[in-house]
N, C-alpha and C positions, 0 to 999 in steps of 0.2 A: 611390417615389412621394411625392407632395405630401402634407402634412398637411392637416387639415380647415381650419385657419386659413389656410395657404397657398393652398388652393383658393378660399377666400373672396376673398382679396386678388387672386388671378388673375382671378376673375370680374369684379371691379370694374375691373381693368386692361383687360380685353376691352372693357368698355363705354366706357372712355376712348379706345379706339382710333378710335372714330367722332367724337371731339372734340365732345361734346355740351356745350351751355351750361347744362343741368339734368340732374341724375342722380337718380333715384329708387331707393331702396334699401329693400327689405322685410326688416326684422329682420336687419340684417347681423352682429349678435353672437350670434344664437340658435345654441346648440349648442357654444359656445366657453367655455373656462374664463375666469377674470378677467383672466389675463395676455394670452390670445389676443384677448379682446374689446378690451383696451386698445390692442393693437397695431393691429388693424383700425381702430378709431375714430381712432387717431393718423394712419393713412394717409388716412382720409376727411377729417380736419381739414386735412392738407396739400393735399388736392385744393380743399377750400373756400377756403383762403387763396390758391390761385392765381387765384381770380376766378370760379370756377363755383359755382352754386347746387346745394347737396346736400339733398334732402329724404329723410329716413330715419324708418321706424318702428322703435321699440325698447321692450323690456319689461324691467323690473326692472334698469336700469343701475346700476352702482356710482357712488359719488361722483365718482371721477376721470373716468369716462366721461361722466357727466351734465354735468360742468363744461365739457366741450369743445364743447357745443352753444351756439349763439348765441340762437336763438328756440325756443319750445315752444309746441305746440298740443296741448291736454289735452282728451281727449274722455271722456265718460261713456256709460253704456249708452243705446243708441238714436242715437248719433252726434251727440249734442249738445255743443257746445263749452263747456268750463268755463273755460279760460284759453287766451288767445292773445297773446303778446308776447314781449319780451325777457326773458332770465332774469336778466341783470345779473351783476355780479361776484359769485362764489360764490352765485349763485342768489338775490341779495338782493332783486330786484324781484318775482320770483315769490312769495317767502316773505312780502314786505311785503303783496303784494295779498291773500293768504289770511288773514293774521293781522289785517289791518284789517277783514275782513268776518266775524270770529268764530272762525276756526280756532284750535286749540290751538297755543300757540307752540312753534316748533321747539327741540329741546334741543341743547345743545352736542355737537359732533362727530356729530350725526345726519345720516344720508344725505338731501339734499333730495329725492331722487326717491322714496324710500319714504315720507317725511313727507308729501308733497303727496298721495299716494294715500290714506293714513290721514285726512288733513284733510278730504277731500270724499267719500270712500267707505269709511271705516273704520267699525269697530263703535261708536266713540264719537261718531260724527256724527249729529246730529239729522235725522230724516226730514223735519222742517218746512223745512229749509234747502235751496232748489233753487238750486244753484250755477250751472246754466245760465242761470236767469232773472237771477241777480245779474250774470253776465258780460254779458248783453244790455243791462243798463242801465248798464254801467260806462263810464268815460271812455276806457279803452283800446280798446274796441270802436268807439267813436264816431270816435276818432282814426285807427284803421286804415281804416274805411269812407271817411273824408274823404281819406286818402292814396291809396286806390284810385280814387276819383273824379278826384282832381287828376292821377294818373298817366295816367289814360284820356284826359282832356281836353287835357293839355298834353304829350303825346308828342312828342318831337323826331324827325321823320322822317329827319333826317341820320344819326341813330344806329341806325337800323334795320338789322339784320344782313341782308345779301344776298350771294349767291355767283353767279358766271358759270356754273357747271356743277354737277351734283349730286355727282359724285365727284372727288376730288382727283387721282386717278391715271387714266391713259388706259385705254380698254377693253382694249386688247391686254395691258397689264400686269396688270390685274385678272384677265383671263382665264388668263394664264400663271400667275399665283400660285394662282389657284383650282384649276387642273388639277393643279399641283404639290401642292397641299394634299389634294386628293381622292385622288390616287395614293399619297400617304403614308399616309392613312387606310386605303385598301385593302390596301396592303402590310402594314400592321399588323394588319389583320383576318384573321388566320390561320383562325380557325374558319369564317368564311364563305367564303373563297376555296379554302382546302384541302379543305373538306368537299365542295363541289360538283365540284372536279377529281377527287378520290377516287371520288365516286359515279359520275362519268363513266367513269373507268378501270375501276371494278368491273363497271358494266353492259356496257361494251364487251367485256370478257373473257367474261362470263357468256353474253351473246348470241351472240358470235362463236364460242365454243368449242363450242356446239351442232353446228357443222359440221365439227369437227376430223377426225372419221372419214370424212367424205364429200366434203370439199373437193378431194381428189386424184382423185375418181372422174370419169371423162369423161361419164358418163351419170348424170342425176338423174331421180328420179321427180317427178311433178307435185306431190306433197305436200311433197317437199323444196324444190322451187322456191318454193312458196307460203309455206313456213316461213321461207325467206330474206327474202322480202319482208315478212312479219309481223314479223321481228326489226328490220328497218329502220324500220318503222312505230312499233314499240315504243320503239326508241331515241330517236326524234325526240320523242315525247310524254312519255316517263319523264324524259329529261334536261331538256326544256324546263319540264315541271311543277315538277321539283326546283329549277331555277334561278329560277323565278318565285316559288316558295314562300319561297326563302331570301332573295330580293332585296327583298321587301316590308318587312320590319322594318328593313333597312339604309336603304331609301329613306326610311322614316319618320323615322329619326334624323337624316338629312342634311337632310330637308325642315324639321323643327322647328328645327334649328340656323340654317339659312338665314332662317326668319322672324325670328329674334331679331337676326341680323346685318343684315337689310334695315331693321328697325326703327331700328337704330343708325346707318343711313346708310353701311354699310361695303361693301355688295356689292349687285349688281342681280340680276334673275332670269336674264338672258342668260349672265353668266359662271358663275353656279351651274349652270345646265342644261349648259353645255359641260363643266364639271368633272365632273358626274354621268355624262355619256356617255363621256367620254374615260378615266374610271377603269375603267369596265366593259369596254371593248373589248379590251384585252390579255388579260385572263382568259378571255373568251368565245372568243377566237381560240386561245388555248393549250388550252382544254377541247375545242374542235373538232379540233385537230390530234392530240391524244392519243387521243381517242375513235376518230377515222378510222384512225390507225395500228394501234391494238390490234384494233379490229373487223375491219379488212381482213386483217390478218395471220392471225388465228384463223379467220375465216370463209373464208379462201382466195380472196378476190376481188381481190388485187392484180394489176393488169394493167399500167398505165403511169402514169408520174408525172402526166400530164395528167388522167387520170381520178381519180386520188388527190386532185389539187387540186380537181376539181369536187365531190367527196364533201365535203372540207374547207369549200368555199365555201358549198354549200347547207346543211350542218349548222350553220356559223356564222351565216348569215343567219336560219335558223329559230329557233335558240337565242336570238339577239339579240332577236327579236320578243317572246319571252316575257319576258326580263329588262327590256326597255325599256318594255313595257306595265305591267310591275309597278311601275315608277317612275312611269308616267303615272297608273295608277289611284290609287296612294298620294297623289299630288299633287292628284287630282280630288276625293277624299272625305276626310272627317275622320279616321276611325280603321281599324284593321286589320280589324275585323269586317265593316265594309261592303266593304272590298277583298276580303275573302273570297268575298263574293256575285259580284263581278264577276269574280274569278278563276275561279270554278266555272262561269260562263257562257263565258268565254274557253276554258277547257280542254274543256268539253262540246262546243262547236262544232267545235273542232279535232279532236277524236276522232271525232265522228260524220260530219263532212263531209270527212275526209281521203281517202276512197275505198277504205279498207280494211275497216272494219266493215260499212259498206254500199258495195258497189261502185258505181261510176258508172253503169253500164248499168241498175242497179236502182232508181235514184231516180225518182220522179215528176217530171214536167216542173216543177211549181211549187216543188219542193225543190231544183232544180238550181242556183239562185242562190247558195245556201250553198256548194256544191261550187266554183263559179267564183270566189268571193271568199276562200276559206279559205287561210291560210298554210300549214298542214301538207299540204294537197293538192298545192302547188307544190313544197314541199321534197321530198316523197315522190316525186313524179314525176321531179324533177331528179336525185336520187341514184340511183334504180332504173335510169333509161334511160341515164345516163352510165356506170355501173358494169357494167350487163349487156351493153352493146354491145361491151365488150372481153373478154368471157368466151367461152372456146371450149367450155364445157360445153354438152351438149345435153340437152334434156328429152324423156323418152320418154312418149308419150301413152298413156293407158290404153285398153283395147279399147272400152269404151263411155262415154268421156267427151267433152264438148263440144270439148275442145281437139284431139281427133283429127279432128272434123269441121272445126274452124278450119283445120287444117293441110291439108285437102283429102283426107284418108284416109277411105275408106269402112269400115263395119263388116265388110263381107264380105272386105275386105283384111286377111288375117291376118299379113302382113309386118310388120317393124318400122316404125313411124311415129314420128318425133321432130322436134323443132324447136329452135331456138336459145333461149337464155335470153331474148333480146330478143323473140322471137316469143311466148314464153309470157307475158312482162309485157304485151305489147300484147293478147293474149287475155284475160289476167286482168282487165284494166281495161276491157274492152269496146270497144277501139278508140278509147277517148276520152282516154287518155294517150298522148304520143308524144314520141320523141326530138326532134322538130322544135320542140317547145315550149320548148326550153331558154332562149331569150331572154326569152319571156314568163314562165317560172318566175323567173328572176333579177329581172325588172322588177316583179313583183307583191310578191316578198319585200322588195324594197328600198322599195316604196310602203308596206308595212306598218310598215317600221322608221321611215320618214319621218313617218307618221301618229303613231306613238309619240312621236317626237322633238317634233313640233309640239304634241301634247297635254301633254307635260311642260312644255314652255316656256310654253304659254298658261296653264296652271293654276298655275305658279309665279308668273306675272305677275299673275293675276287673284284668285286665292284666298288666304286668309290664316287657317288654323285655328290661332289663337295659343293657344287653350285646351285643346289636345291634350295 
């Protein structure tokens, strides 16, 4: 890894990538030893010699470091200026200024930076001397103000910097580089990606293994069929919630770095947004394939490759809504605590209106709007009706259950009464979920993802939480 000194220089180099005309540095030597501080200041000196203006704050510099600065603005408590002007060779102009106004003369080989602090703020300084007032009445201050006024009134318009476009590289190139960078970051983020993939694998096995003993049975009870629907509902919301929770801090780190690069003129919101989305997609797809493969194998609902593909598609689209809304929420508000509130609302609505906790036929009319706009409802419908239509397993209706009546069997009929898994799913959801809604299911899930995309893009464009 890089040393602290090397990271300091790398941070300065990153700022130079935007080719700024003025660079502001806040305590670039803090935390460094004398050698490291000297190396960093020499690098800054070379930047200044190239024609750029460098403004830096610094505390307790060594004599060698102090001599590399051209001008000094010295402040006292309250932000009042004590000295502003050229340092001169070996700080001669600054020393002359303070000595002429009653400061104790500097000793031989004494550090000018340490001496000037003692001169106006040390224990031997008289409280009657107001160095800020003395500076206000000095010739140096008058000359600086005259120079500022002169520069304002006699500015040469021909020397004004102007550019034909905001960025030096085309949008496609910026987008390509951003996608590569984000994919590299995700590839190196093993704790994030491996954890959510391992959670998906674990839950797929745990939920699917509940049916290891019954998957080969040709006849299931109503409770077993309802349990299968319940595990699909749980898988959608557990994996989705896990993905959303883990995506929030990652999105915050990416967002904050983007703010810094945008301020440097290095990248725009569109390229950053495309990079964030493209880096998530491969891992979301991999997670959907692994979950579907393990869950279908252990639960015994493998039928055809087409049905397996439908399972992967609906699971992928549903999990994507959670991850992409995590990015959207993090770009919308300032901090993770506020995102937690939005996350709670999103998860609660998806749990309550999915059609399992409260079945569709049991909703009052006024509450059915949530059922029709809920992402989990369409993913649940899509997975169940694509998987159940290929199963040969039959569900035996109980003697006194509504399912028996749904099938047209009477209570007096003591013979066997059973229906297909698809018929049971239709009964379970009160005839309000259907296999014919497959196109609608896909369309609504795509719309939710597009809303998340637009929200992230818009928030990156309009908001700037630079103090997070």
